C-alpha positions as CSV (number, residue, x, y, z in Angstrom):
1,M,95.2,82.0,122.8
2,P,92.1,83.6,124.4
3,S,93.1,84.7,127.9
4,H,91.6,86.4,130.9
5,G,95.0,88.1,131.4
6,T,97.0,85.5,133.4
7,M,98.9,82.4,132.3
8,P,100.4,79.9,134.8
9,T,104.1,79.3,134.4
10,K,103.4,75.6,133.5
11,A,101.1,76.7,130.7
12,A,103.8,79.1,129.3
13,M,106.3,76.2,129.3
14,S,103.8,74.1,127.5
15,V,103.4,76.8,124.8
16,A,107.2,77.0,124.5
17,G,107.3,73.2,123.9
18,L,104.6,73.6,121.1
19,M,106.6,76.4,119.4
20,K,109.7,74.2,119.5
21,Q,108.2,70.9,118.3
22,T,105.6,72.1,115.7
23,T,106.9,71.3,112.2
24,V,104.8,73.8,110.3
25,M,105.1,77.6,110.2
26,T,103.0,79.1,113.0
27,G,102.0,82.5,114.3
28,F,101.0,83.1,117.9
29,L,98.5,85.7,119.2
30,V,97.1,86.2,122.7
31,V,93.9,88.0,123.0
32,E,93.1,89.2,126.5
33,G,89.7,90.1,127.8
34,S,86.9,88.9,130.0
35,I,84.5,88.0,127.1
36,L,85.7,84.7,125.8
37,P,83.4,84.5,122.7
38,Q,84.7,87.9,121.6
39,N,88.3,86.8,122.2
40,R,87.7,83.7,120.0
41,E,86.1,85.9,117.2
42,I,89.1,88.2,117.2
43,L,91.4,85.1,116.8
44,V,89.3,83.9,113.9
45,E,89.5,87.3,112.1
46,W,93.2,87.3,112.6
47,A,93.7,83.8,111.2
48,L,91.6,84.7,108.1
49,K,93.3,88.1,107.6
50,E,96.8,86.5,107.9
51,R,95.7,83.7,105.5
52,Y,96.5,80.8,107.9
53,T,95.2,77.4,106.9
54,H,94.3,76.4,110.5
55,L,93.5,78.0,113.8
56,F,94.7,76.2,116.9
57,F,92.8,77.2,120.0
58,L,94.8,76.7,123.2
59,D,93.4,78.1,126.4
60,S,95.8,79.8,128.8
61,D,95.1,77.2,131.5
62,I,95.8,74.1,129.4
63,L,98.9,71.9,129.4
64,C,99.7,69.8,126.4
65,D,102.6,67.9,124.9
66,G,104.7,69.7,122.3
67,D,103.7,67.5,119.4
68,V,100.0,68.1,119.8
69,I,99.7,70.4,116.7
70,N,101.6,67.9,114.5
71,R,99.4,65.1,115.7
72,L,96.1,67.0,115.1
73,L,97.2,68.1,111.7
74,A,98.1,64.6,110.7
75,H,94.4,63.6,110.9
76,K,93.6,66.0,108.0
77,L,90.2,66.8,109.4
78,E,88.2,70.1,109.4
79,I,87.9,70.0,113.2
80,V,89.8,67.9,115.7
81,G,90.7,68.4,119.3
82,A,92.1,66.6,122.3
83,P,90.0,65.9,125.4
84,Y,90.7,67.3,128.8
85,N,88.7,67.5,132.1
86,K,86.7,70.3,133.5
87,R,88.2,72.0,136.5
88,A,85.8,70.3,138.9
89,I,85.7,67.5,141.4
90,P,84.6,65.0,140.6
91,S,86.4,65.5,137.3
92,Y,84.7,64.8,134.0
93,S,85.5,65.4,130.3
94,V,84.7,68.5,128.3
95,V,83.8,66.2,125.4
96,M,80.0,66.3,125.0
97,E,77.5,63.9,123.6
98,K,73.8,64.3,122.8
99,R,71.6,61.5,124.0
100,E,68.5,60.3,122.1
101,N,66.3,62.2,124.6
102,G,68.1,65.5,123.6
103,E,70.1,65.7,126.9
104,I,73.6,67.1,126.3
105,G,76.4,66.1,128.8
106,S,79.9,65.0,129.3
107,I,80.8,61.7,127.5
108,T,82.4,60.5,130.8
109,K,79.2,61.2,132.7
110,F,77.3,58.9,130.3
111,G,80.0,56.2,129.9
112,A,83.7,55.8,129.1
113,M,85.9,57.8,126.8
114,P,86.7,55.9,123.5
115,D,90.3,54.9,123.0
116,A,90.6,55.9,119.3
117,L,89.6,58.9,117.2
118,F,85.9,59.5,117.3
119,S,83.2,62.0,116.4
120,A,81.5,63.9,119.3
121,Y,78.6,66.3,119.6
122,A,80.9,69.0,121.1
123,Q,84.1,69.5,123.0
124,G,85.9,72.2,124.8
125,L,87.8,74.5,122.6
126,G,90.8,74.7,125.0
127,C,92.9,72.4,122.7
128,C,91.3,72.3,119.3
129,L,92.5,72.6,115.7
130,I,90.1,74.0,113.1
131,D,90.6,74.4,109.4
132,V,89.9,78.1,108.7
133,E,87.5,77.1,105.8
134,V,85.1,76.1,108.6
135,F,84.6,79.7,109.5
136,K,83.7,80.5,105.9
137,K,81.0,77.8,106.0
138,T,79.4,78.8,109.3
139,E,77.6,82.0,110.3
140,R,78.7,84.8,112.6
141,P,78.9,85.0,115.4
142,H,80.8,81.8,115.5
143,F,80.9,81.8,119.3
144,A,78.3,82.9,121.8
145,F,77.0,82.1,125.3
146,V,73.4,80.6,125.2
147,Y,71.0,81.6,127.9
148,S,67.5,80.4,128.9
149,P,64.6,82.9,128.8
150,E,65.2,83.2,132.6
151,G,68.8,84.3,132.0
152,I,70.4,81.0,133.1
153,L,73.5,80.0,131.1
154,I,72.5,76.9,129.1
155,H,75.9,76.3,127.4
156,G,79.1,78.1,126.5
157,E,80.6,79.4,123.3
158,D,82.1,76.0,122.5
159,V,78.8,74.1,122.2
160,F,77.4,77.0,120.2
161,F,80.2,76.7,117.7
162,F,79.9,72.9,117.4
163,E,76.2,73.2,116.9
164,Q,76.8,75.7,114.0
165,A,79.4,73.4,112.5
166,T,77.0,70.4,112.6
167,R,74.3,72.5,110.9
168,A,76.9,73.2,108.1
169,G,77.6,69.5,107.8
170,I,81.0,69.6,109.5
171,K,81.9,66.8,111.9
172,N,83.7,67.3,115.2
173,W,86.5,64.8,115.9
174,V,88.3,64.0,119.1
175,D,91.7,62.2,119.5
176,P,91.7,60.7,123.0
177,T,95.3,59.4,122.6
178,I,96.5,63.0,123.1
179,K,96.9,63.8,126.8
180,V,95.9,67.3,127.9
181,R,95.6,68.7,131.4
182,H,93.6,71.6,132.8
183,I,95.2,73.9,135.3
184,G,93.2,75.2,138.3
185,E,93.3,74.9,142.0
186,A,94.6,71.4,141.1
187,I,95.7,70.0,137.7
188,Y,92.7,68.1,136.3
């Protein structure tokens, strides 16, 4: 769990539910710090060192049902996550698609969320299961913020990661049947 140092009580209860309902052996590590890509890199190194088969990213501001890891594992995919909304009003999904003209944006800004498992250009890493072999097939850094020449943030570490995975021939999958909520000033 990458964290900026705080975790809402509701999110802690969500993690307790995960630990209780997950049917496979799990380890749990929280990496605190203000540099999110670095936190994610530390978690990857930990998962590889400890010889885990999968790394489940769960951000400290995410609520999910206790069976989410079991459901994501059941897909037997290299990368699969659950959609949630950005902390914004109006609310829109963190699942991204790339249009024919090269524009990248939220799938719900361009249309509707599919109702069954689908492949997406990118998604938020706040609730995402990744086979650790993916990190052996992609280059380091796995996560980075991408800026324009003018210093404007173009996209975050999640899109950077999924672009690398795509270049390595790895598809990104999303299971929209899994309900995930994002905690902020409201619950999105």
